[in-house]
PAZAPA-4460 file (N, C-alpha, C; in steps of 0.05 Angstrom, whole numbers, plus 32768, in hexadecimal, padded with zeros to 4 digits):
% residues 338
    n_x    n_y    n_z   ca_x   ca_y   ca_z    c_x    c_y    c_z   seq   type   mol
   8015   7FED   8002   8006   8002   8001   8012   8013   8002     1      M     A
   8010   802D   7FEA   801E   8040   7FEF   8016   805B   8005     2      K     A
   8022   8061   800E   801B   8079   802D   8029   808C   8023     3      T     A
   801E   809C   802D   801E   80C7   802A   8032   80C8   803B     4      S     A
   8039   80D0   803C   8053   80F0   8049   8049   80E9   8067     5      K     A
   802F   80F3   806C   8025   80F7   807C   8022   80ED   808F     6      A     A
   801A   80C8   808D   8012   80B7   8097   8026   80A0   8097     7      A     A
   8044   80AD   808E   805D   8098   808F   8067   8098   80A8     8      I     A
   806F   80B5   80BE   806C   80B6   80D1   805B   80A7   80F2     9      S     A
   8047   80A9   80E7   8031   8097   80F2   803E   807F   80F6    10      R     A
   8041   8077   80E3   803D   805A   80D4   805D   8044   80D4    11      A     A
   8079   804C   80DA   8088   804F   80E8   8089   8050   810B    12      V     A
   8080   8060   810E   807C   8071   812F   8074   8054   8140    13      A     A
   8051   8046   812F   8043   8040   8148   8043   8021   812F    14      Q     A
   8056   8011   8125   804D   8003   810F   803B   7FEF   8114    15      P     A
   8028   7FE4   8103   8017   7FD6   80FD   8014   7FB6   8106    16      D     A
   8016   7F9F   8111   801D   7F8B   8115   801C   7F85   80F6    17      P     A
   8000   7F8B   80EA   7FEF   7F76   80CD   8009   7F7B   80BB    18      A     A
   801C   7F9B   80B6   8030   7F94   80AD   804A   7F8D   80A7    19      I     A
   8045   7F79   808C   805D   7F69   8092   8079   7F6F   8082    20      R     A
   8074   7F8C   806F   808B   7F8F   8058   8087   7FBA   805D    21      F     A
   8096   7FC2   8058   809D   7FDC   8051   80B3   7FE3   8041    22      Y     A
   80A7   7FEB   8031   80BE   7FF9   801D   80C3   800C   801D    23      L     A
   80E2   8012   8022   80E0   8031   801E   80F1   803E   800F    24      F     A
   80E6   804B   7FEE   80F5   8056   7FDA   80EF   8067   7FCE    25      H     A
   8103   8079   7FBD   8105   8090   7FBD   811C   809B   7FB4    26      G     A
   8128   80B1   7FA7   8141   80B3   7FA9   8149   80C2   7FC4    27      P     A
   8141   80CB   7FD1   8154   80D0   7FE0   8156   80C0   7FFD    28      D     A
   816A   80AC   7FEF   8166   808F   800B   816E   8096   802C    29      E     A
   817D   80AC   8024   817F   80B7   8048   8166   80B3   8055    30      A     A
   8154   80C8   8041   8139   80C6   805D   812F   80AD   8060    31      Q     A
   812F   8094   8045   811E   8074   8043   8133   806D   8063    32      S     A
   8149   8070   8063   8157   8068   807D   8150   8072   8096    33      R     A
   8144   8087   808F   813C   8093   80A7   812C   8086   80B2    34      G     A
   810E   8082   80A2   80FB   807B   80A6   80F0   805D   80B0    35      F     A
   810A   804A   809E   8113   803B   80B0   8119   8037   80CC    36      G     A
   8131   8045   80D5   813B   804C   80ED   812A   804B   8100    37      E     A
   8105   805E   80FF   80F2   8065   8105   80E6   804B   810F    38      Q     A
   80EA   803F   80F9   80D6   8027   80F6   80E6   8017   810C    39      L     A
   8102   8012   810B   8113   7FFE   8121   8109   8007   813D    40      L     A
   8108   8023   8146   80FE   8030   8159   80DA   8025   8166    41      I     A
   80D2   802A   8152   80B1   8027   815A   80B4   8001   815C    42      G     A
   80BE   7FF9   814E   80B5   7FDC   8154   80C3   7FCA   8176    43      L     A
   80D6   7FDB   8173   80E8   7FD6   818F   8105   7FC4   8190    44      G     A
   810A   7FBF   8170   8114   7FB5   815D   812D   7FA2   815F    45      A     A
   813F   7F95   815B   8158   7F9B   8156   815D   7F92   812E    46      N     A
   8170   7F93   8124   8170   7F95   8106   8180   7F77   80FB    47      R     A
   816F   7F70   80EC   8179   7F53   80DE   8181   7F61   80C1    48      E     A
   81A2   7F65   80B4   8194   7F64   80A3   81A2   7F49   808F    49      M     A
   8197   7F4E   806C   819C   7F53   8055   819E   7F5A   8044    50      I     A
   81A7   7F57   802A   81A7   7F5C   8013   8193   7F53   7FFA    51      T     A
   8196   7F63   7FEC   817E   7F5E   7FD4   818B   7F45   7FBF    52      G     A
   81A6   7F46   7FBE   81B9   7F34   7FB2   81AE   7F15   7FBE    53      S     A
   81B2   7F17   7FD6   81AA   7EF7   7FE2   818C   7EF0   7FE3    54      T     A
   8183   7EFC   7FDE   816C   7EF9   7FDA   8158   7EF1   7FBA    55      L     A
   816F   7EFB   7FA5   816C   7EF9   7F93   8169   7EDE   7F81    56      R     A
   8180   7ECF   7F8B   8188   7EB8   7F92   817B   7EA0   7FA1    57      S     A
   8174   7EA8   7FBA   8160   7E9A   7FCC   8147   7EA1   7FD9    58      D     A
   8138   7EB1   7FC7   8126   7EB9   7FCE   8110   7EAF   7FEB    59      P     A
   8111   7E9E   7FF0   80FF   7E8D   8000   8115   7E8F   801F    60      A     A
   8129   7E9B   8019   813C   7E9F   8032   812C   7EBA   8042    61      R     A
   811C   7ECB   8038   810A   7EDD   804A   80EC   7ED9   8057    62      L     A
   80E4   7EC6   8048   80CF   7EBB   805A   80E6   7EAD   8079    63      T     A
   80F7   7E9C   8073   80F5   7E90   8080   8108   7EA5   8096    64      D     A
   8118   7EBC   8094   8124   7ECE   80A4   8105   7EE3   80B1    65      E     A
   80EF   7EE6   80A2   80D9   7EEE   80AB   80D1   7EDD   80C4    66      A     A
   80D0   7EC0   80BC   80BD   7EB3   80CD   80C7   7E9C   80DA    67      G     A
   80E0   7EA0   80EA   80F3   7E94   80FE   80F1   7EB2   8116    68      A     A
   80F6   7EA5   812A   80FA   7EAC   8146   811B   7EC8   8148    69      L     A
   8118   7ED4   8154   812B   7EDB   815F   813E   7ED1   816C    70      S     A
   8156   7ED2   8162   8161   7EBC   816F   8172   7EC8   818C    71      L     A
   8172   7EE8   8195   817D   7EDE   81AA   8167   7EF8   81BF    72      F     A
   8147   7EF4   81AE   812C   7EF9   81C3   812C   7F16   81B8    73      G     A
   810D   7F1C   81C3   810B   7F38   81B7   80FA   7F39   8190    74      G     A
   80FE   7F59   8191   80EE   7F58   817C   8106   7F5B   8160    75      K     A
   80FE   7F52   8149   811F   7F64   8132   8104   7F62   8117    76      S     A
   8118   7F75   8103   8109   7F7A   80F7   8126   7F74   80DF    77      L     A
   811A   7F6A   80C9   812D   7F4D   80AF   8130   7F6F   809E    78      V     A
   8141   7F82   809F   814D   7F94   808B   8156   7F8F   8076    79      W     A
   8156   7F93   805E   815E   7F8A   8046   8169   7FA7   8038    80      I     A
   8186   7FA8   8037   818E   7FBD   8021   81A2   7FB3   8016    81      E     A
   81B1   7FC1   8001   8192   7FC4   7FED   818C   7FB2   7FE2    82      P     A
   8174   7FC4   7FD4   8166   7FB5   7FCB   8149   7FBF   7FAF    83      A     A
   8142   7FAC   7F9C   812E   7FBD   7F8F   811E   7F96   7F87    84      G     A
   811F   7FA0   7F63   8110   7F8C   7F58   8118   7F72   7F61    85      D     A
   8135   7F69   7F6D   813A   7F53   7F68   8131   7F3D   7F87    86      E     A
   8121   7F52   7F96   8115   7F46   7FAA   80F7   7F48   7FAC    87      I     A
   80F2   7F50   7F8F   80D4   7F4B   7F8A   80C5   7F33   7F91    88      A     A
   80D1   7F18   7F85   80C6   7EF8   7F8D   80CF   7EF7   7FAE    89      Q     A
   80E1   7F00   7FB6   80DF   7EF6   7FD4   80C8   7F09   7FDC    90      A     A
   80C8   7F22   7FE1   80B5   7F2D   7FE8   8092   7F2A   7FE5    91      V     A
   8092   7F16   7FCF   807A   7F01   7FCB   8071   7EF0   7FDD    92      E     A
   8085   7EE2   7FDE   8087   7EC5   7FEC   807D   7ECF   8006    93      A     A
   8088   7EF0   8014   8089   7EF0   802D   806B   7EFD   8034    94      L     A
   8061   7F04   8027   8044   7F0B   8030   802D   7EF9   8020    95      L     A
   803B   7ED9   8010   8027   7EC5   8011   802E   7EB3   8027    96      A     A
   803E   7EB6   8042   8042   7EA3   8051   802A   7EAC   8063    97      A     A
   8025   7E91   8071   8018   7E8E   8084   8021   7EA6   8097    98      P     A
   802B   7EAD   80A3   8033   7EB5   80B5   804A   7EBF   80B4    99      A     A
   8059   7ECA   80CF   8076   7EE0   80D0   8084   7EE5   80E3   100      V     A
   8091   7EDE   80F2   80A5   7EEB   810D   80A8   7F0A   810B   101      E     A
   80AE   7F12   80EF   80BC   7F29   80F2   80AC   7F3D   80DB   102      K     A
   80AF   7F54   80DC   80A7   7F63   80C0   80B7   7F65   80BE   103      A     A
   80C5   7F70   8097   80D0   7F70   8087   80D5   7F93   807E   104      V     A
   80E8   7FA0   8083   80F5   7FBB   8071   8108   7FB8   805E   105      A     A
   810E   7FC0   8045   8118   7FBE   8033   811C   7FE5   802D   106      A     A
   8136   7FE3   8023   8149   8000   8023   814B   8009   7FFB   107      I     A
   8135   801C   7FED   8138   800B   7FD5   8145   8026   7FC4   108      A     A
   814E   8026   7FB4   814C   804A   7FA7   8131   8051   7F95   109      G     A
   8138   8062   7F7D   812D   8066   7F76   8124   805B   7F58   110      D     A
   8103   803F   7F6C   80F8   802E   7F55   80E7   803F   7F47   111      L     A
   80ED   802F   7F20   80DB   8043   7F0C   80BC   8030   7F1B   112      R     A
   80AD   803E   7F0F   8092   803E   7F08   808B   8022   7EFC   113      K     A
   8099   801B   7EEB   8095   7FFF   7EE6   80AB   7FE1   7EEF   114      T     A
   80AA   7FEA   7F12   80BA   7FDA   7F26   80B0   7FC5   7F25   115      S     A
   80B2   7FB1   7F26   80A6   7F9D   7F35   809F   7F92   7F55   116      A     A
   80BC   7FA3   7F64   80AF   7FA2   7F7E   80A6   7FB9   7F85   117      L     A
   80A2   7FD2   7F80   8093   7FE8   7F7E   806B   7FDC   7F7A   118      L     A
   806F   7FCF   7F62   8056   7FC4   7F61   8048   7FB8   7F70   119      K     A
   8060   7FA6   7F74   8048   7F85   7F92   8049   7FA4   7FA5   120      L     A
   805C   7FB6   7FAC   8059   7FBE   7FC5   8044   7FCF   7FCA   121      A     A
   8034   7FE1   7FBA   8029   7FEE   7FB9   8005   7FEA   7FB1   122      E     A
   800D   7FC9   7FAA   7FEC   7FBF   7FAB   7FE6   7FAC   7FBF   123      A     A
   8000   7F9B   7FC9   7FF7   7F85   7FE1   7FEB   7F87   7FF8   124      A     A
   7FDD   7F81   7FFD   7FD9   7F8B   8022   7FEB   7F85   8033   125      P     A
   7FE9   7F93   804A   8001   7F87   805C   8025   7F96   804F   126      G     A
   8014   7FAD   803F   803A   7FB1   8036   8035   7FCF   803D   127      V     A
   804D   7FDF   8050   804E   7FFD   8045   805E   800A   8037   128      V     A
   8051   8017   801F   8076   8023   8014   8072   8041   800C   129      S     A
   8084   8051   8010   8087   8062   8013   809F   8075   7FFD   130      F     A
   809C   8087   7FF0   80AE   8092   7FDF   80BF   80AB   7FEA   131      K     A
   80DD   80B0   7FEC   80E8   80C6   7FFA   80F2   80D9   7FDE   132      S     A
   80EA   80EC   7FE8   80FB   8101   7FE1   8104   810D   7FE9   133      Y     A
   811C   811B   7FD5   8124   8139   7FEB   8116   8150   7FEB   134      V     A
   811A   8159   800D   8108   8167   8013   811A   8185   8010   135      P     A
   8105   8196   800A   8111   81AE   8002   8103   81CA   8013   136      E     A
   810E   81E2   8018   80FE   81FA   801B   80F7   81ED   803D   137      G     A
   80E0   81F7   8047   80D4   81DF   805B   80D1   81D5   806E   138      Q     A
   80D1   81C2   8054   80D9   81A5   8054   80F4   819C   8056   139      D     A
   80FB   81A6   805C   811C   81A2   805E   8121   81A8   807C   140      A     A
   8117   81C2   8086   811A   81D1   809D   8106   81BC   80AE   141      R     A
   80F3   81B0   80A7   80DC   81A2   80BB   80F4   8191   80C0   142      R     A
   8104   817B   80AB   8109   8164   80A9   8120   8165   80BE   143      M     A
   8138   8179   80C0   8146   8183   80E2   8141   8180   80EF   144      V     A
   8126   818F   80F1   811A   8190   810C   8109   8175   8110   145      T     A
   8101   816A   8105   80FC   814C   8109   8114   8137   810D   146      D     A
   812C   813B   810E   813F   812E   810B   814A   813C   8123   147      V     A
   8154   814A   8124   815A   815E   8143   814A   814C   8159   148      G     A
   8127   8149   8159   8120   8148   8171   812C   8126   817A   149      R     A
   8137   811B   8170   813A   80FA   816A   8147   80F9   8182   150      R     A
   8161   8113   817C   8178   8111   8192   816E   811E   81AE   151      F     A
   8163   8132   81AC   8157   8142   81C7   815D   8157   81BB   152      G     A
   8165   8166   8197   816F   8183   8192   814A   8183   8195   153      L     A
   8157   81AA   8192   8136   81B9   818D   8145   81C8   8189   154      K     A
   8144   81C9   8163   8155   81D9   8154   813F   81EF   8148   155      V     A
   8152   820A   814F   8146   8224   814F   8142   821F   8123   156      E     A
   8125   8232   8125   8124   8232   8109   813E   8241   80FF   157      P     A
   8149   8251   80F9   815A   8256   80EF   8173   823D   80EB   158      G     A
   8188   8235   8102   818E   8226   810A   8185   8210   80F6   159      A     A
   816E   81F9   80F6   816B   81F1   80DA   816D   8202   80C1   160      A     A
   8166   820C   80BA   816B   820D   809C   8180   8215   809E   161      A     A
   8190   8215   80A7   81B0   8218   80AA   81C1   81FB   80A9   162      R     A
   81B5   81F1   80B4   81B9   81D2   80AF   81B7   81CB   808C   163      I     A
   8199   81CA   8095   818C   81C5   8079   81A0   81D1   806D   164      A     A
   81A6   81DF   8060   81B7   81EE   8047   81D2   81DF   8050   165      D     A
   81DD   81DD   8066   81F4   81D5   8069   81F3   81BC   8057   166      A     A
   81E5   81A8   8068   81E3   8195   8059   81D9   8186   8046   167      C     A
   81D7   819B   8033   81CA   8197   8021   81AE   8183   801A   168      G     A
   81A4   8194   802A   818B   817D   8039   8183   8164   802D   169      N     A
   819E   815E   8036   81AD   8140   8034   81A0   8133   804E   170      D     A
   818D   8117   805C   818C   810C   8078   819A   8107   8081   171      Q     A
   81AD   80FC   806F   81C8   80EA   8081   81D6   80FE   808D   172      A     A
   81DE   810D   807B   81E9   8127   8083   81E4   812D   8096   173      I     A
   81C8   8139   8097   81BD   8144   80B4   81BC   8140   80CA   174      V     A
   81B8   811B   80C7   81B7   8110   80DE   81D2   810D   80F1   175      T     A
   81EB   810D   80E2   81F9   80F8   80E6   8209   8125   80F7   176      R     A
   81F7   813B   80EF   8206   8151   80FD   81FA   8148   8115   177      E     A
   81DF   8151   810D   81CD   8157   812B   81D9   8143   8136   178      L     A
   81E1   8127   8133   81EB   810C   8156   8208   811F   8163   179      E     A
   8219   8130   8149   822B   813E   8159   8227   8159   815F   180      K     A
   820A   8165   815B   8209   8181   8164   81F3   8171   817F   181      Y     A
   81E9   8159   818B   81E5   8156   819B   81FD   814B   81B8   182      A     A
   8207   8143   81A3   821E   813A   81BC   8234   8156   81C4   183      L     A
   822E   8164   81B4   8245   8182   81C1   8234   8189   81D0   184      Y     A
   8214   818C   81CB   820F   8194   81E6   81F8   818D   81FF   185      V     A
   81F6   8175   81F7   81F8   815B   8212   81D8   8154   820F   186      D     A
   81D2   814E   81EC   81AD   814E   81F1   81AD   813D   81F2   187      A     A
   8198   8137   81FB   818E   8114   81F4   8163   8112   81F8   188      S     A
   815A   80FF   81E9   813E   80F6   81EA   8130   8109   8201   189      P     A
   814B   8100   8218   813E   8104   8234   813F   8119   8245   190      Q     A
   8155   8127   823D   8158   8143   8241   816A   815B   8224   191      S     A
   8154   8157   821F   8153   8170   8201   8163   817F   820A   192      P     A
   816D   8194   81FB   8178   81AD   81EF   8178   81BF   81D8   193      R     A
   817B   81D3   81DC   8172   81ED   81C4   818E   81E3   81B3   194      V     A
   8189   81E8   8198   81A3   81E5   8183   81A2   8205   8177   195      L     A
   81AD   821E   817A   81AE   822E   8165   81CD   8234   815B   196      G     A
   81CA   824F   8152   81E2   8256   8144   81F3   8253   8158   197      H     A
   81F9   8256   816D   8218   824F   817A   821E   8239   817B   198      D     A
   820D   8228   817A   8220   820E   8181   822F   8206   8168   199      A     A
   8216   8209   814F   8224   8209   813C   823F   820C   8135   200      I     A
   8241   8228   8139   8254   8248   813B   8269   8231   8145   201      D     A
   8264   8222   8156   8277   821F   8170   828B   8206   815E   202      A     A
   8275   81EE   8155   827E   81DF   814C   8286   81D7   812A   203      V     A
   8279   81E9   8128   8286   81F5   8108   826E   81E4   80F7   204      G     A
   8255   81E2   80ED   8247   81D4   80E3   8250   81DC   80C2   205      A     A
   824F   81F0   80BC   8243   81F0   809D   8260   81ED   8090   206      A     A
   825A   81D4   807C   8265   81B6   8070   8273   81CA   8050   207      L     A
   8299   81D4   8061   82A1   81E1   804E   82A4   81D5   8030   208      P     A
   82AA   81E5   801C   82B0   81DB   8007   82D0   81E0   7FFE   209      E     A
   82D4   81E6   7FD8   82EB   81ED   7FD5   82FE   81E1   7FE4   210      G     A
   8317   81EF   7FEE   8325   81D8   7FF5   831F   81C5   800A   211      E     A
   8316   81C4   801C   830C   81B7   8034   8301   8197   8023   212      L     A
   82F3   81A2   8017   82EA   8185   8002   82FE   8184   7FF2   213      L     A
   830B   818B   7FE7   831C   8181   7FD6   8332   816E   7FEB   214      H     A
   833C   8176   7FFD   8351   8160   8012   8341   813B   800F   215      L     A
   8327   8145   8014   8314   812D   8014   831F   8117   8002   216      A     A
   831A   8128   7FEC   8313   8125   7FC5   8340   8115   7FD0   217      D     A
   8341   812A   7FCF   8365   8113   7FCC   8365   8105   7FD9   218      L     A
   8363   80FC   7FF0   8368   80E0   8004   8358   80CB   7FF4   219      A     A
   833E   80C0   7FEB   832B   80BC   7FE3   832D   80BA   7FC6   220      L     A
   8344   80C4   7FB1   8350   80BE   7F9F   8364   80B6   7FA2   221      A     A
   8379   80AD   7FBD   8399   80A8   7FBD   83A5   80B3   7FAB   222      G     A
   83A3   80CF   7FAD   83BB   80E2   7FA4   83C6   80EC   7FBE   223      R     A
   83E0   80DC   7FBF   83EC   80DF   7FE0   8401   80F3   7FDD   224      I     A
   840C   80F3   7FCE   841C   8110   7FBF   8413   812C   7FBC   225      E     A
   83FC   812A   7FB5   83E4   8140   7FAC   83E1   8151   7FD1   226      Q     A
   83DA   813F   7FD7   83C4   8140   7FFB   83DB   8149   8007   227      L     A
   83FF   813B   800D   8404   814B   8019   8416   815C   801E   228      S     A
   8412   8163   7FF8   841E   8184   7FF7   8403   8197   8008   229      Q     A
   83E9   8193   7FF8   83D8   81A3   800A   83D0   819E   8020   230      E     A
   83D7   8191   802F   83D3   8191   8047   83F7   819E   8060   231      L     A
   8404   8199   804E   841F   81AF   804B   8414   81D1   804F   232      A     A
   83FE   81D4   803F   83F7   81F3   8038   83EB   81FD   8053   233      R     A
   83DE   81E4   8058   83C5   81EF   806B   83C5   820D   8081   234      L     A
   83BC   8215   808C   83CC   822C   80A4   83C7   8220   80BB   235      P     A
   83D3   821E   80D1   83DE   8218   80E5   83C3   8221   80EE   236      G     A
   83B6   8232   80F7   8399   822E   8107   8380   8228   80F8   237      A     A
   837D   820C   80E2   836B   820C   80DA   835A   81F1   80EC   238      L     A
   834B   81F5   80F1   8333   81DB   80FE   833B   81C7   80F6   239      E     A
   8337   81AC   80F8   8338   8189   80E7   8318   8186   80ED   240      A     A
   8305   818A   80F9   82E7   818B   80F9   82D9   8190   80E1   241      I     A
   82E2   81A6   80D8   82D8   81A8   80BB   82DD   8196   80AF   242      P     A
   82FB   8193   8097   8306   817C   8089   82F8   8166   8091   243      V     A
   82F3   815A   80A5   82EB   8144   80AF   82CE   813E   80A2   244      V     A
   82BE   8156   80AE   82A2   815D   809F   82A7   8158   8081   245      R     A
   82B0   815F   8072   82B6   815F   8054   82B9   814D   8054   246      S     A
   82C6   8139   8059   82D4   8119   8051   82B0   810A   8051   247      L     A
   82A7   8112   8074   828D   8102   8075   827A   8106   8059   248      Q     A
   8272   8120   8057   825C   812F   8042   8264   811D   8028   249      R     A
   8281   811E   8017   8281   810A   800C   827C   80ED   8007   250      R     A
   8288   80E1   8020   8285   80C9   8023   8256   80BC   8027   251      L     A
   8257   80D4   802F   823A   80D2   802F   822B   80D4   8011   252      L     A
   823A   80E6   8004   8239   80DD   7FE8   823B   80D2   7FD3   253      M     A
   825C   80B9   7FDD   8253   80AB   7FCD   824B   808E   7FDD   254      L     A
   8241   8084   7FF3   8232   8071   7FFD   821B   806A   7FE7   255      A     A
   8202   807F   7FDF   81F2   8076   7FDF   81EB   806C   7FBE   256      P     A
   8201   8076   7FB1   8205   807C   7F97   8218   8063   7F90   257      A     A
   822F   8057   7FA5   8239   8040   7FA3   8222   8021   7FA3   258      R     A
   8221   8029   7FBA   8200   800F   7FB7   81EF   800E   7FA7   259      A     A
   81DE   8021   7F99   81DD   8022   7F84   81E8   8008   7F6A   260      R     A
   8201   8015   7F66   8215   8008   7F4A   820C   7FE8   7F5B   261      I     A
   8214   7FE8   7F7A   8217   7FCE   7F77   81FF   7FB5   7F7A   262      E     A
   81E6   7FC7   7F71   81D0   7FBB   7F73   81C4   7FB3   7F59   263      R     A
   81DC   7FBC   7F46   81D8   7FB9   7F34   81CF   7FCD   7F22   264      G     A
   81CF   7FE8   7F2C   81C6   7FFF   7F15   81E3   800B   7F04   265      E     A
   81E8   8017   7EEB   81F7   801F   7ED8   81FE   802A   7EEA   266      R     A
   821E   8033   7EE5   822B   8048   7EF1   8229   805E   7EE0   267      S     A
   821B   8065   7ECC   8210   8077   7EB6   8207   8085   7EBA   268      D     A
   81F2   806D   7ECB   81D2   8071   7ED4   81D4   8080   7EEC   269      A     A
   81E4   807C   7EFF   81E5   8085   7F16   81EF   80A1   7F13   270      V     A
   8208   80A0   7F00   8214   80BE   7F06   8200   80D5   7EFD   271      M     A
   81F1   80D0   7EEF   81DD   80DC   7EDF   81CD   80EB   7EF6   272      T     A
   81C5   80DC   7EFD   81AB   80E3   7F1B   81C6   80F7   7F32   273      S     A
   81DA   80E6   7F3B   81E9   80F2   7F51   81EF   8110   7F4B   274      V     A
   8202   810A   7F24   820F   812D   7F28   81F7   8143   7F29   275      G     A
   81DC   8143   7F2A   81CA   8160   7F27   81E0   816F   7F40   276      R     A
   81E5   8154   7F59   81F4   816C   7F78   820C   8163   7F75   277      S     A
   821C   8168   7F5B   823E   815E   7F66   8245   8182   7F49   278      L     A
   8256   8186   7F52   826A   81A4   7F48   8270   8195   7F2C   279      F     A
   8269   81A3   7F15   826D   8199   7EF7   828E   818A   7EFB   280      W     A
   82A1   819A   7F0C   82C0   818A   7F07   82C6   817E   7F1C   281      K     A
   82B3   817B   7F2C   82B9   8154   7F41   82B0   813D   7F2C   282      D     A
   829F   813A   7F1A   828A   8125   7F1F   8293   8115   7F0B   283      K     A
   82B7   8113   7EF9   82C3   8102   7EF5   82DD   80F7   7F0A   284      A     A
   82E0   80FF   7F16   82EA   8103   7F30   82D8   80EE   7F47   285      L     A
   82C0   80EB   7F49   829D   80E4   7F57   82A3   80C4   7F4C   286      F     A
   82A6   80CC   7F27   82A0   80AA   7F2B   82A9   80A3   7F22   287      E     A
   82D2   80A9   7F2A   82E2   8094   7F2E   82E8   8085   7F4E   288      T     A
   82DC   8094   7F63   82DD   8096   7F76   82C7   8079   7F7E   289      L     A
   82B5   8074   7F67   8296   8068   7F70   829B   804F   7F70   290      L     A
   82B0   8056   7F58   82C3   8033   7F46   82CF   8025   7F57   291      Q     A
   82D9   803D   7F70   82FC   8036   7F6F   82EE   802A   7F96   292      Q     A
   82D5   8036   7FA3   82D5   802C   7FB8   82BF   8020   7FC1   293      W     A
   82C1   800D   7FC9   82A4   7FFB   7FD2   8296   7FFE   7FEE   294      S     A
   8281   7FFA   7FE5   8262   7FFD   7FF9   8270   7FF4   8019   295      S     A
   8285   7FEC   8017   8282   7FDC   802F   829E   7FF2   8041   296      D     A
   82B9   7FF9   802B   82C9   8006   8023   82BE   802D   8033   297      D     A
   82A7   8026   8032   829C   8053   8030   8296   804A   8045   298      L     A
   828A   8033   8053   8280   8029   806D   8292   802A   8084   299      A     A
   82A7   801E   807D   82BF   801E   808F   82C5   803E   809A   300      R     A
   82CD   804F   807B   82DC   8069   8086   82CB   807B   8089   301      L     A
   82A7   8079   8087   829C   8085   80A0   829D   8090   80B2   302      S     A
   829A   806E   80BC   829E   806A   80D8   82BF   8072   80E6   303      E     A
   82CD   8073   80D5   82EE   8080   80E0   82F4   8099   80E0   304      R     A
   82DC   80A4   80CB   82D9   80C0   80C8   82C6   80CB   80EB   305      A     A
   82B9   80BA   80ED   829F   80BF   8109   82AD   80C5   8125   306      G     A
   82C5   80A7   8115   82D2   80AB   813F   82E2   80C0   8140   307      K     A
   82F1   80C8   811E   830C   80DC   8124   82F7   80F6   812F   308      L     A
   82E6   80F9   811C   82E3   8118   8121   82CD   811C   8149   309      E     A
   82C1   80FF   814D   82BD   80F7   816C   82CF   8107   817D   310      R     A
   82EC   80FE   8173   830B   80FE   8189   8306   8120   8180   311      S     A
   8307   8133   8175   830F   8145   816D   82FC   815C   8179   312      L     A
   82DE   8160   8174   82CF   8163   817D   82D0   8167   81A5   313      I     A
   82DD   8155   81AB   82DC   8154   81CF   82FC   815A   81CF   314      F     A
   8313   815E   81BB   8332   816E   81CD   8329   8182   81CA   315      S     A
   833A   8191   81D5   8341   81B1   81DF   8342   81C4   81C3   316      S     A
   8364   81B7   81BC   8369   81B8   81A0   8365   81AD   8194   317      V     A
   8358   81A9   8178   8356   81A2   8160   8377   8194   8156   318      P     A
   836F   8179   8150   8390   8171   814D   8393   8169   812C   319      D     A
   83A0   8181   811A   83A5   817E   8103   83B0   8167   80F6   320      Q     A
   83C7   815C   8115   83D8   814C   810A   83C7   8141   80FE   321      A     A
   83AF   812B   8113   839F   8118   8113   8392   811B   80FE   322      M     A
   838B   8128   80F2   837C   812D   80DA   8393   8125   80C3   323      L     A
   83A1   812C   80C2   83B4   8129   80A7   83C1   8110   80AC   324      G     A
   83C5   80FB   80C1   83C9   80E5   80BD   83B6   80D2   80B8   325      E     A
   8397   80D5   80BD   8385   80D2   80B0   837E   80D2   8093   326      E     A
   8378   80E8   8091   837E   80E6   8068   838A   80DF   805A   327      L     A
   83A3   80D9   8063   83B4   80CF   8050   83BA   80B7   805A   328      L     A
   83B2   80A7   8071   839F   8082   806B   8392   8085   8061   329      A     A
   837F   808F   805A   836F   8092   803E   837D   8087   8029   330      I     A
   838D   80A2   802B   8394   809F   8000   83A3   808D   8003   331      A     A
   83B4   8079   8012   83CA   8063   8015   83B9   8050   800B   332      R     A
   83A1   8052   801C   838C   8039   801A   8378   8045   7FF3   333      A     A
   836F   8052   7FFA   836F   8056   7FE2   837F   8045   7FBC   334      A     A
   839D   8050   7FC7   83A5   8050   7FAA   83B0   8037   7FA8   335      R     A
   83AB   8021   7FC0   83A7   8006   7FBF   8390   7FF8   7FA9   336      G     A
   837E   800D   7FB4   8365   7FFC   7FA3   836C   800D   7F73   337      R     A
   837D   8012   7F79   8378   8025   7F66   837E   8010   7F49   338      R     A
***
């Protein structure tokens, strides 16, 4: 069943036990994952991961997984990612099963209207289907406010607009940013705090462009000599956190695009859709990076970048040497993938 924007928040916050399958799809994959995360909270469940390629070769496995009791007790949600038409047969079998123990959620990209999975999800009972679009204007500011609430942040309207603009209205980047602001102001759902411009200025919220993003690209491309020269020219007073933020932003742009390629989409088609959000001079390098790094690689890099930033945030003096070491380590790893 196709669900409206007004109804999806209720559907994931208060899940109906009769719903067996949730399909979150559309161009804004970060928003799709966000609804999946809210569903996990609404169910009070743990996540059990499975890939679409696994179900392509073994469609019956989905029904088996959904019908099995959780190994350690409690509730579980079967989470399929990446997902596409290759799981349609498995979902059809899931919906035909007499009973299941666990709900299933799939995170898909922008499915075509002719998609077998989309047609099945919108026509079958016991299914919630929602298409996520990249928010703009007031919707983007509202998205920032809603995400902030999860971390115990009361985001001031002006600050919400600033964060949305700095993050390109990308919910994945917004979530990462707000999580860090919550740490900085010591906010939690049990102890909310106001987030205004002062805190954003203190942490260095605006994601940098130009030279700082260029440093991240040099590292990811494995250009060790050029990166070393650029690092040597940096002013001594430069804070390391904005550079780490630029690296995280690039990783968050690469990850969903790479996932689409790994689930079978042509790289030129992916670049056509992603290219609209890229500066024209960055397109050739971005395409090279897509071929150079796998989804698993990008996830590991993102985790390392997050750990580095957390250590820098709580350091009395941000360590530029620590930043250089991490960027050079990434560059050496990238050179080995050429």
